[in-house]
DONU-361655 format. One record per residue (C-alpha): residue number from 1; x, y, z. Coordinates in Angstrom, 3 decimals, decimal comma. Example, Ala and Ser with C-alpha at 12.3 -4.5 7.8 and 13.67 -1.06 7.14 Angstrom:
2
PASE:nr:east:north:up
PASE:1:12,300:-4,500:7,800
PASE:2:13,670:-1,060:7,140
% end
This chain:
289
PASE:nr:east:north:up
PASE:1:11,256:1,154:19,563
PASE:2:8,438:3,567:20,496
PASE:3:6,115:2,237:17,773
PASE:4:6,076:-0,211:14,887
PASE:5:4,286:2,421:12,818
PASE:6:1,765:5,245:12,824
PASE:7:-1,537:5,863:11,084
PASE:8:-2,488:9,210:9,579
PASE:9:-5,531:10,283:7,626
PASE:10:-5,235:10,613:3,868
PASE:11:-6,297:14,276:4,107
PASE:12:-3,481:15,049:6,567
PASE:13:-0,871:13,264:4,449
PASE:14:-2,127:14,938:1,265
PASE:15:-2,072:18,365:2,919
PASE:16:1,472:17,922:4,221
PASE:17:2,807:16,754:0,851
PASE:18:1,058:19,558:-1,040
PASE:19:2,547:22,118:1,367
PASE:20:6,056:20,762:0,774
PASE:21:5,567:20,773:-3,004
PASE:22:4,323:24,385:-2,886
PASE:23:7,265:25,444:-0,693
PASE:24:9,650:23,899:-3,236
PASE:25:8,084:25,919:-6,052
PASE:26:6,940:22,873:-8,017
PASE:27:4,278:23,426:-10,690
PASE:28:1,391:21,335:-9,314
PASE:29:-1,851:20,796:-11,252
PASE:30:-5,029:18,949:-10,339
PASE:31:-7,536:17,469:-12,746
PASE:32:-4,987:17,515:-15,586
PASE:33:-5,842:14,119:-17,083
PASE:34:-3,231:12,629:-19,403
PASE:35:-4,813:11,838:-22,768
PASE:36:-1,752:10,291:-24,410
PASE:37:1,965:9,647:-23,942
PASE:38:4,684:9,579:-26,541
PASE:39:8,004:8,273:-25,265
PASE:40:11,065:9,082:-27,349
PASE:41:14,825:8,689:-26,745
PASE:42:15,177:12,421:-26,027
PASE:43:12,064:13,110:-23,926
PASE:44:8,633:12,020:-22,729
PASE:45:5,791:13,952:-24,341
PASE:46:2,339:14,147:-22,752
PASE:47:-0,923:15,465:-24,154
PASE:48:-3,283:16,671:-21,413
PASE:49:-7,065:16,793:-21,596
PASE:50:-6,849:20,612:-21,550
PASE:51:-5,004:20,488:-24,863
PASE:52:-1,674:21,399:-23,282
PASE:53:1,471:19,558:-24,350
PASE:54:4,101:18,757:-21,697
PASE:55:7,662:17,597:-22,385
PASE:56:10,086:16,233:-19,763
PASE:57:13,379:14,376:-19,541
PASE:58:11,817:11,975:-17,043
PASE:59:8,224:10,795:-16,616
PASE:60:7,264:9,243:-13,264
PASE:61:4,061:7,211:-13,255
PASE:62:2,487:6,987:-9,796
PASE:63:-1,211:6,682:-10,627
PASE:64:-1,865:3,063:-9,648
PASE:65:-0,935:1,619:-13,039
PASE:66:-3,549:2,837:-15,527
PASE:67:-1,044:4,907:-17,519
PASE:68:1,765:2,344:-17,371
PASE:69:-0,469:-0,190:-19,110
PASE:70:-0,391:1,993:-22,236
PASE:71:3,371:1,630:-22,642
PASE:72:4,583:-1,051:-25,087
PASE:73:6,470:-3,775:-23,230
PASE:74:4,888:-3,023:-19,846
PASE:75:2,744:-5,879:-18,528
PASE:76:1,157:-6,720:-15,184
PASE:77:0,831:-10,011:-13,337
PASE:78:-2,211:-10,308:-11,092
PASE:79:-3,155:-12,690:-8,291
PASE:80:-6,742:-12,592:-7,049
PASE:81:-6,990:-13,524:-3,361
PASE:82:-10,777:-14,024:-3,666
PASE:83:-11,201:-11,628:-0,739
PASE:84:-12,857:-8,257:-0,184
PASE:85:-11,767:-5,598:2,294
PASE:86:-14,771:-4,173:4,135
PASE:87:-13,718:-0,738:5,393
PASE:88:-15,252:2,016:7,490
PASE:89:-14,762:3,990:10,696
PASE:90:-15,863:2,591:14,055
PASE:91:-16,120:4,047:17,546
PASE:92:-15,801:2,211:20,834
PASE:93:-16,656:2,941:24,457
PASE:94:-13,029:3,496:25,435
PASE:95:-10,118:5,616:24,057
PASE:96:-7,801:3,723:21,717
PASE:97:-4,626:5,175:23,252
PASE:98:-2,890:5,087:19,876
PASE:99:-2,860:1,282:19,765
PASE:100:-3,557:-0,666:16,578
PASE:101:-4,873:-4,233:16,464
PASE:102:-4,692:-6,909:13,806
PASE:103:-6,426:-10,244:14,286
PASE:104:-5,883:-13,163:11,942
PASE:105:-9,126:-14,970:11,162
PASE:106:-9,768:-17,973:8,872
PASE:107:-11,037:-15,515:6,229
PASE:108:-8,161:-13,033:6,454
PASE:109:-6,947:-10,232:8,739
PASE:110:-9,224:-7,908:10,697
PASE:111:-7,507:-4,645:11,598
PASE:112:-8,399:-1,654:13,755
PASE:113:-6,150:1,342:13,122
PASE:114:-6,295:4,388:15,443
PASE:115:-7,037:7,669:13,628
PASE:116:-8,031:10,822:15,537
PASE:117:-10,712:9,728:18,055
PASE:118:-11,872:6,601:16,202
PASE:119:-10,608:3,454:14,466
PASE:120:-10,268:2,817:10,760
PASE:121:-11,593:-0,693:10,164
PASE:122:-10,272:-3,151:7,576
PASE:123:-12,228:-6,435:7,733
PASE:124:-11,229:-9,113:5,234
PASE:125:-14,033:-11,386:4,037
PASE:126:-15,009:-13,631:1,161
PASE:127:-16,930:-11,723:-1,540
PASE:128:-20,346:-13,118:-0,563
PASE:129:-19,748:-12,433:3,124
PASE:130:-18,568:-8,892:2,361
PASE:131:-21,816:-8,263:0,493
PASE:132:-23,782:-9,510:3,495
PASE:133:-21,818:-7,333:5,922
PASE:134:-22,442:-4,225:3,839
PASE:135:-26,185:-4,931:3,729
PASE:136:-26,550:-5,265:7,533
PASE:137:-28,087:-2,570:9,705
PASE:138:-25,466:-0,748:11,779
PASE:139:-26,272:-2,554:15,039
PASE:140:-26,201:-5,983:13,423
PASE:141:-22,876:-5,115:11,732
PASE:142:-21,365:-3,978:15,043
PASE:143:-22,588:-7,125:16,796
PASE:144:-20,929:-9,245:14,097
PASE:145:-17,717:-7,236:14,440
PASE:146:-17,770:-7,701:18,208
PASE:147:-18,110:-11,447:17,791
PASE:148:-15,292:-11,600:15,227
PASE:149:-12,894:-9,266:17,047
PASE:150:-13,627:-9,708:20,750
PASE:151:-13,466:-7,148:23,559
PASE:152:-9,827:-6,012:23,484
PASE:153:-10,766:-2,587:22,078
PASE:154:-13,981:-2,264:24,114
PASE:155:-17,592:-2,323:22,950
PASE:156:-18,306:-1,146:19,411
PASE:157:-20,807:1,723:19,472
PASE:158:-21,039:3,173:15,957
PASE:159:-19,930:2,605:12,371
PASE:160:-19,788:5,017:9,428
PASE:161:-18,768:4,977:5,767
PASE:162:-18,883:1,264:5,062
PASE:163:-17,524:0,223:1,650
PASE:164:-15,553:-2,638:0,133
PASE:165:-12,949:-3,350:-2,543
PASE:166:-11,358:-6,527:-3,946
PASE:167:-7,948:-7,638:-2,690
PASE:168:-5,405:-8,544:-5,338
PASE:169:-1,657:-8,655:-5,801
PASE:170:-0,614:-6,745:-8,930
PASE:171:3,008:-6,373:-10,036
PASE:172:4,648:-4,819:-13,074
PASE:173:7,183:-6,764:-15,135
PASE:174:9,686:-3,883:-14,976
PASE:175:9,541:-0,544:-13,110
PASE:176:11,213:1,378:-15,943
PASE:177:10,573:2,141:-19,604
PASE:178:11,919:4,642:-22,111
PASE:179:12,287:7,937:-20,172
PASE:180:9,915:6,543:-17,530
PASE:181:10,013:5,311:-13,930
PASE:182:7,017:3,470:-12,450
PASE:183:6,606:3,798:-8,680
PASE:184:4,291:2,989:-5,785
PASE:185:1,015:1,195:-6,499
PASE:186:1,661:1,609:-10,209
PASE:187:4,576:-0,820:-9,779
PASE:188:3,190:-3,090:-7,063
PASE:189:-0,248:-3,148:-5,422
PASE:190:-0,245:-5,359:-2,320
PASE:191:-2,719:-6,986:0,034
PASE:192:-3,183:-4,661:3,062
PASE:193:-2,021:-7,319:5,549
PASE:194:0,800:-5,794:7,667
PASE:195:0,276:-2,433:5,907
PASE:196:3,311:-2,633:3,609
PASE:197:2,002:-1,047:0,400
PASE:198:2,492:2,606:1,353
PASE:199:5,879:1,905:2,946
PASE:200:7,095:0,213:-0,220
PASE:201:5,852:3,103:-2,364
PASE:202:7,569:5,663:-0,137
PASE:203:10,831:3,740:-0,431
PASE:204:10,405:3,834:-4,230
PASE:205:10,096:7,619:-3,979
PASE:206:13,109:7,955:-1,679
PASE:207:15,308:5,870:-3,988
PASE:208:14,235:7,848:-7,047
PASE:209:14,745:11,172:-5,262
PASE:210:18,259:10,132:-4,301
PASE:211:19,077:9,329:-7,921
PASE:212:17,585:12,621:-9,101
PASE:213:19,869:14,520:-6,725
PASE:214:22,914:12,494:-7,781
PASE:215:22,322:12,694:-11,551
PASE:216:23,341:15,700:-13,695
PASE:217:20,296:17,492:-15,101
PASE:218:21,142:16,633:-18,696
PASE:219:21,322:12,917:-17,805
PASE:220:17,924:12,700:-16,062
PASE:221:15,754:9,963:-17,537
PASE:222:18,551:8,383:-19,541
PASE:223:19,007:4,626:-19,748
PASE:224:21,845:4,518:-17,167
PASE:225:19,845:6,388:-14,540
PASE:226:16,757:4,236:-15,041
PASE:227:18,823:1,046:-14,879
PASE:228:20,279:2,267:-11,578
PASE:229:16,768:2,890:-10,222
PASE:230:15,574:-0,552:-11,290
PASE:231:18,557:-2,206:-9,593
PASE:232:18,177:-0,063:-6,443
PASE:233:14,580:-1,185:-5,985
PASE:234:14,800:-4,784:-7,239
PASE:235:15,614:-6,550:-3,978
PASE:236:13,331:-4,531:-1,680
PASE:237:10,347:-4,628:-4,037
PASE:238:10,676:-8,356:-4,683
PASE:239:11,015:-9,201:-1,000
PASE:240:8,167:-6,844:-0,045
PASE:241:5,839:-8,611:-2,466
PASE:242:6,947:-12,087:-1,319
PASE:243:6,710:-11,153:2,375
PASE:244:3,142:-9,867:2,014
PASE:245:2,031:-12,772:-0,172
PASE:246:3,558:-15,255:2,302
PASE:247:1,633:-13,685:5,188
PASE:248:-1,633:-13,884:3,248
PASE:249:-1,058:-17,558:2,456
PASE:250:0,140:-18,435:5,954
PASE:251:-2,773:-16,863:7,802
PASE:252:-5,599:-17,397:5,326
PASE:253:-5,012:-20,997:4,275
PASE:254:-4,960:-23,603:7,064
PASE:255:-3,732:-26,213:4,558
PASE:256:-0,320:-24,512:4,402
PASE:257:0,232:-23,887:8,103
PASE:258:-2,228:-25,313:10,675
PASE:259:-3,747:-22,973:13,252
PASE:260:-1,580:-24,360:16,058
PASE:261:1,524:-23,779:13,921
PASE:262:0,623:-20,156:13,332
PASE:263:-0,046:-19,646:17,031
PASE:264:3,303:-21,211:17,895
PASE:265:5,103:-18,958:15,405
PASE:266:3,493:-15,811:16,842
PASE:267:4,286:-16,933:20,410
PASE:268:7,926:-17,545:19,442
PASE:269:8,073:-14,116:17,831
PASE:270:6,762:-12,598:21,057
PASE:271:9,404:-14,366:23,146
PASE:272:12,514:-13,792:20,985
PASE:273:13,638:-10,128:20,880
PASE:274:16,051:-10,698:17,976
PASE:275:13,242:-12,115:15,828
PASE:276:10,961:-9,202:16,727
PASE:277:13,667:-6,697:15,774
PASE:278:14,317:-8,473:12,466
PASE:279:10,619:-8,411:11,527
PASE:280:10,249:-4,781:12,648
PASE:281:13,302:-3,697:10,638
PASE:282:11,988:-5,528:7,579
PASE:283:8,561:-3,882:7,828
PASE:284:9,899:-0,370:8,498
PASE:285:13,060:-0,142:6,426
PASE:286:12,601:-2,880:3,818
PASE:287:15,271:-5,174:2,453
PASE:288:18,776:-3,774:2,163
PASE:289:19,892:-3,129:-1,406
% end
């Protein structure tokens, strides 16, 4: 295939989605915080911070999970990987040519993702080490990155916008509630290894959109439709979570798989086209329903 995947900036993705929503004539509002939700058998009722009341047959929660936690019966399981992602943008002395890199270190993955004329950096570290990396002067940080990553991408010249956030696995006990579907990071927030979180969320959206098109308007948000959505996403979501968690454990904990074993597995993957295709299909298209 021409590429395993592509990277785009958040601003570009946001702009493209907003343009499609506007072209479809959807009522789109920003800054309309939801103050409360009342879910009833007939409809979902929202009270916005502006004082406006909104009623809908179907409520879709896609806000990362804050709203879903208010719903009775919705609970989250969380696994703390005791890691921080140090992020930023870095520039090198040679063009990236659209190639992404991911190195597996004893402390977690280190990824360089091509965006425009620079790389987006995701450097996994233990919390104390992440704090140290953020406190370094730019040159010292770049020297440390060079030592950790090597010379495959060239010499690191500049870094901007350093920040960090904790890495955790967070999953919801069920992606549906009364008149409500829970999608994307609100349903499952994954470790960034292999970049599967956005893909999984987009597949949630595709599955829900397909059901919306196939369901009569008067039946939107009813129990049968929501049960169909839950079943449609069960296998892919479960396997996506397990796949990502397995990768984190396999490459971050030498007690599970020794370094030579991981190297052997990657070499075998490189040499067996059928295995490469299977992994690529899993990462791009997810698990079949």
